[in-house]
C-alpha positions as CSV (number, residue, x, y, z in Angstrom):
1,X,-34.6,137.1,79.5
2,X,-31.8,137.1,82.1
3,X,-29.2,137.7,79.4
4,X,-31.2,140.6,78.1
5,X,-31.5,142.1,81.5
6,X,-27.8,141.7,82.2
7,X,-26.9,143.3,78.9
8,X,-29.2,146.3,79.5
9,X,-27.7,146.7,83.0
10,X,-24.2,146.7,81.6
11,X,-25.0,149.3,78.9
12,X,-26.8,151.5,81.4
13,X,-23.9,151.4,83.8
14,X,-21.5,152.3,80.9
15,X,-23.6,155.3,79.9
16,X,-24.1,156.4,83.5
17,X,-20.3,156.3,84.1
18,X,-19.6,158.4,81.0
19,X,-22.3,160.9,81.9
20,X,-20.9,161.2,85.4
21,X,-17.4,161.9,83.9
22,X,-18.8,164.6,81.6
23,X,-20.8,166.1,84.4
24,X,-17.7,166.6,86.4
25,X,-16.1,168.5,83.7
26,X,-19.0,170.9,83.2
27,X,-17.1,174.0,84.5
28,X,-14.1,173.4,82.3
29,X,-13.7,175.3,79.0
30,X,-13.6,172.2,76.8
31,X,-16.9,171.0,78.1
32,X,-19.4,170.4,75.2
33,X,-23.1,170.1,75.7
34,X,-23.6,168.2,72.4
35,X,-21.6,165.3,73.8
36,X,-23.4,165.3,77.0
37,X,-26.7,165.3,75.1
38,X,-25.8,162.3,72.9
39,X,-25.0,160.2,76.0
40,X,-28.1,161.4,78.0
41,X,-30.5,160.8,75.1
42,X,-28.9,157.4,74.2
43,X,-29.6,156.3,77.8
44,X,-33.1,157.7,77.5
45,X,-33.7,155.8,74.3
46,X,-32.6,152.6,76.0
47,X,-34.9,153.1,78.9
48,X,-37.8,153.9,76.5
49,X,-37.1,150.6,74.5
50,X,-37.2,148.7,77.8
51,X,-40.6,150.4,78.6
52,X,-38.9,152.2,81.6
53,X,-40.6,155.4,80.6
54,X,-40.3,157.0,84.1
55,X,-36.5,156.6,83.9
56,X,-36.3,158.0,80.3
57,X,-38.5,161.0,81.4
58,X,-36.0,161.7,84.2
59,X,-33.1,161.8,81.7
60,X,-35.0,164.3,79.5
61,X,-35.9,166.5,82.6
62,X,-32.2,166.6,83.6
63,X,-31.2,167.4,80.1
64,X,-33.5,170.4,80.1
65,X,-32.1,171.7,83.4
66,X,-28.5,171.3,82.1
67,X,-29.3,172.9,78.8
68,X,-30.9,176.0,80.4
69,X,-27.8,176.4,82.6
70,X,-25.7,176.2,79.5
71,X,-27.5,178.8,77.5
72,X,-27.7,181.1,80.5
73,X,-23.9,181.2,80.9
74,X,-22.5,184.6,80.5
75,X,-19.9,185.5,78.0
76,X,-21.3,183.5,75.0
77,X,-23.3,185.0,72.2
78,X,-25.7,182.5,70.8
79,X,-28.1,182.3,67.9
80,X,-31.6,182.0,69.2
81,X,-33.2,180.7,66.1
82,X,-36.9,181.1,65.0
83,X,-36.2,183.0,61.8
84,X,-36.8,180.0,59.4
85,X,-39.9,179.8,57.3
86,X,-42.7,178.0,59.3
87,X,-41.1,178.6,62.7
88,X,-44.1,180.6,63.8
89,X,-46.0,177.3,63.8
90,X,-45.3,175.8,67.2
91,X,-43.6,172.4,67.2
92,X,-43.6,171.7,70.9
93,X,-45.3,168.3,70.2
94,X,-43.3,167.3,67.1
95,X,-39.8,166.1,68.0
96,X,-39.1,165.3,64.3
97,X,-39.8,168.9,63.1
98,X,-36.2,169.6,62.4
99,X,-33.2,167.4,62.4
100,X,-30.8,168.0,65.3
101,X,-27.9,168.4,62.9
102,X,-29.8,171.6,61.5
103,X,-29.8,173.4,64.9
104,X,-26.3,172.6,66.1
105,X,-24.2,175.7,67.0
106,X,-20.7,175.5,68.3
107,X,-21.0,173.4,71.5
108,X,-24.7,173.5,71.9
109,X,-28.0,173.8,70.0
110,X,-30.2,176.7,69.1
111,X,-32.6,177.5,71.9
112,X,-35.8,178.0,69.8
113,X,-35.8,174.6,68.3
114,X,-34.1,172.6,71.0
115,X,-36.3,173.6,73.9
116,X,-39.3,172.6,71.8
117,X,-37.6,169.3,71.0
118,X,-37.0,168.4,74.6
119,X,-40.7,169.2,75.5
120,X,-41.9,167.1,72.6
121,X,-39.9,164.2,73.9
122,X,-41.1,164.5,77.5
123,X,-44.7,164.8,76.2
124,X,-44.4,161.6,74.1
125,X,-43.3,159.7,77.2
126,X,-46.0,161.3,79.4
127,X,-48.6,160.2,76.9
128,X,-47.2,156.7,77.0
129,X,-47.6,156.9,80.8
130,X,-51.2,158.0,80.2
131,X,-50.7,161.4,82.0
132,X,-52.3,163.9,79.6
133,X,-53.0,166.1,82.6
134,X,-49.3,166.5,83.3
135,X,-48.6,167.3,79.6
136,X,-51.3,170.2,79.9
137,X,-49.8,171.3,83.1
138,X,-46.2,171.3,81.9
139,X,-47.2,172.6,78.5
140,X,-49.0,175.7,80.0
141,X,-45.9,176.5,82.1
142,X,-43.6,175.9,79.1
143,X,-45.7,178.2,76.8
144,X,-45.5,181.1,79.4
145,X,-41.8,180.6,79.9
146,X,-41.0,180.3,76.2
147,X,-43.2,183.4,75.5
148,X,-41.0,185.4,77.7
149,X,-37.9,184.1,75.8
150,X,-39.5,185.1,72.5
151,X,-40.2,188.6,73.9
152,X,-36.5,189.1,74.8
153,X,-35.6,188.3,71.1
154,X,-38.6,190.1,69.7
155,X,-36.4,192.7,67.9
156,X,-34.8,190.1,65.7
157,X,-37.8,187.8,65.2
158,X,-40.5,188.2,62.5
159,X,-43.4,190.6,63.1
160,X,-46.1,189.1,65.6
161,X,-43.9,185.9,65.9
162,X,-44.6,185.5,69.6
163,X,-48.4,185.9,69.3
164,X,-48.7,183.4,66.4
165,X,-46.4,181.0,68.2
166,X,-48.4,181.0,71.4
167,X,-51.7,180.7,69.6
168,X,-50.6,177.6,67.7
169,X,-48.9,176.1,70.8
170,X,-52.0,176.4,72.9
171,X,-54.3,175.0,70.2
172,X,-51.9,172.1,69.5
173,X,-51.6,171.2,73.2
174,X,-55.3,171.4,73.8
175,X,-56.0,169.0,70.8
176,X,-53.3,166.5,71.9
177,X,-54.1,166.3,75.5
178,X,-58.0,166.0,74.8
179,X,-57.3,163.2,72.3
180,X,-55.2,161.2,75.0
181,X,-57.7,162.0,77.8
182,X,-59.7,159.1,79.0
183,X,-62.8,160.5,80.7
184,X,-63.8,158.7,83.9
185,X,-60.4,157.1,84.4
186,X,-58.9,159.8,86.8
187,X,-59.9,161.0,90.1
188,X,-62.3,163.9,90.2
189,X,-59.8,166.5,91.6
190,X,-57.3,165.8,88.7
191,X,-60.2,165.9,86.1
192,X,-61.3,169.2,87.5
193,X,-57.7,170.6,87.3
194,X,-57.3,169.2,83.8
195,X,-60.3,171.1,82.5
196,X,-59.2,174.2,84.3
197,X,-55.8,174.0,82.5
198,X,-57.6,173.6,79.2
199,X,-59.6,176.8,80.0
200,X,-56.4,178.6,80.9
201,X,-54.9,177.5,77.5
202,X,-58.0,178.7,75.6
203,X,-57.9,181.9,77.5
204,X,-54.2,182.5,76.7
205,X,-54.7,181.7,73.0
206,X,-57.7,184.2,73.0
207,X,-55.5,186.9,74.7
208,X,-52.8,186.4,72.0
209,X,-55.3,186.3,69.2
210,X,-56.7,189.7,70.3
211,X,-53.3,191.1,70.8
212,X,-52.4,189.9,67.2
213,X,-55.6,191.6,65.9
214,X,-54.6,194.7,67.8
215,X,-51.0,194.8,66.3
216,X,-52.2,194.2,62.7
217,X,-54.7,197.0,62.9
218,X,-58.0,195.5,63.8
219,X,-57.9,196.7,67.5
220,X,-60.6,199.3,66.9
221,X,-63.1,196.6,65.8
222,X,-62.8,194.8,69.1
223,X,-65.7,195.5,71.5
224,X,-64.6,197.5,74.5
225,X,-65.7,195.4,77.4
226,X,-64.0,194.8,80.8
227,X,-62.9,191.3,79.6
228,X,-61.6,192.4,76.2
229,X,-59.8,195.5,77.4
230,X,-57.9,193.5,80.0
231,X,-57.2,190.9,77.3
232,X,-55.3,193.4,75.2
233,X,-52.4,193.2,77.5
234,X,-49.5,190.8,76.8
235,X,-50.3,188.6,79.7
236,X,-53.6,186.8,80.7
237,X,-56.0,189.0,82.7
238,X,-55.8,188.4,86.5
239,X,-58.4,185.8,87.7
240,X,-60.5,187.0,90.7
241,X,-60.2,185.1,93.9
242,X,-64.0,184.7,94.0
243,X,-65.9,184.5,90.7
244,X,-69.2,186.5,90.6
245,X,-72.4,184.5,90.4
246,X,-74.0,184.2,87.0
247,X,-77.6,185.4,86.7
248,X,-80.2,182.6,85.9
249,X,-81.3,184.4,82.7
250,X,-77.7,185.1,81.5
251,X,-78.1,182.9,78.4
252,X,-81.3,184.6,77.3
253,X,-79.7,188.1,77.6
254,X,-76.7,186.9,75.5
255,X,-78.9,185.6,72.8
256,X,-81.0,188.7,72.8
257,X,-77.9,190.9,72.5
258,X,-76.7,188.7,69.5
259,X,-80.0,189.1,67.8
260,X,-79.8,192.9,68.2
261,X,-76.3,192.9,66.8
262,X,-77.3,190.8,63.8
263,X,-80.2,193.2,63.0
264,X,-78.0,196.2,63.2
265,X,-75.5,194.6,60.8
266,X,-78.2,193.8,58.3
């Protein structure tokens, strides 16, 4: 066991030294993100195999920060991606959706696929750490951020790409986090926040679904109510600071309204 630990320590030290050297060259013209990524992910793989999931998670978090700085550098035209068949199906929980060799471009990776890949890797580690709440929290923020990126490239992406991607991303995230959630094994405050996040994800999916219906020509069939009209915007409707109280007979009124609607349709 001591030999294994010493070998791991030496390999970790080697990769950390190489990463430090590359980090010091980041502002130089010859700097290449792909080389940096190979070293960082190799280190993350070693940590993961040693069950040091927190350390592996840190490597991926640092990779994402570095990548965002790289793609936001001025003076470089980069291909965003997202135009391949099936790209409208979110892959933010599937790190093996595309081989990394398919998305390499010059000194980096295509943003559309690579940011989803990084999120998928971090989510896998968080699930191993039994933290589905954090996956939901990070996922919601990621979907909002990535949706804005899709909006900036909307003119070159397929029609309704952003709406379909957000819907599938929300539903995939909800399904994955619920399946990993152990009810009763978390403190009440975190449990409450977890279900609030699920509600936000459902709400966001609903917003984009209604927006999609509006864009493809079914907007006139959507009932005009305060909730629905607000949901036709590109962003979730603003939540009130204080929610109004629900009448005791609200359920009965809803059922009565549905009966009237069904009778009219017949």
